[in-house]
C-alpha positions, 0 to 999 in steps of 0.5 A: 695443035692449032686448035689447042692454041686457039682454044687456050687463047680464047679461054685466056681472053674470056677470063680477062673479059670476065675479070673486067672492071666492076663498079659499085654505087648507091642510088637515091633510094639507098639501093646498092648497085653493081655494073661493068660501066660506071653510070654518068653523074654518079659517084661509082667506086671500082670494086676489087675483084681479086681475092687477097686471102682465102675466104672462109665461112663460119660453120653453124654452131651445130655443124661439124667442123670439116671441109665437107661440102654444104650440099651434094651439089657443092661436092661436084664443084672444082676447087676453082668453082668452090673458091668463086662460090666463097667469093660470092658468099663473101660479097653477098655478106658484105652487101647484106652488111651495107644494106643493114647500114643503109637501113639503119641510116634511113631509119634514123632519118625517118624518125628525125623527119617525123619528129620535126613534122609532128612537133612543128606546125609550120614547116619551112622547106627549100625549093629547088631554086633556093627559095623557101616556102611553108608547106600546107597541112595536106603536104605535112600529113603526106610527109608524116605518112612517108616518114612513118612508112620509112620507119616501118620499112627500115627500123627493126 
């Protein structure tokens, strides 16, 4: 009986530990990150890990509408594991949506930068100390190449 109580207590504690805080932030490169502790100096947002409504997955157009598992491995899952899998799929879909949004923003920024760099011969930039300087042709060409890479990797 004592072993059962101890096991129940350990399972409860591990569940509480597993459901600990999760934080989300976007780094300088536009990559979405998650961690159990918010990094210092970054605007990290707590992620609500509770499911407030059932998560459903839209079946493929040619798939029969049923509750049948998508794979044989899913047939072996418990109800709790299936719910967790659906939660993970929903999180993944949200992450993909956010990545697409970031890529779109990066695409627009890269196009604007390229347009400015190609239409203006003398580009003035602000230094870290607040002073301004005109970049040389080598730096201008380097920035044009970086903008083109940004367009190639972010624009569809």
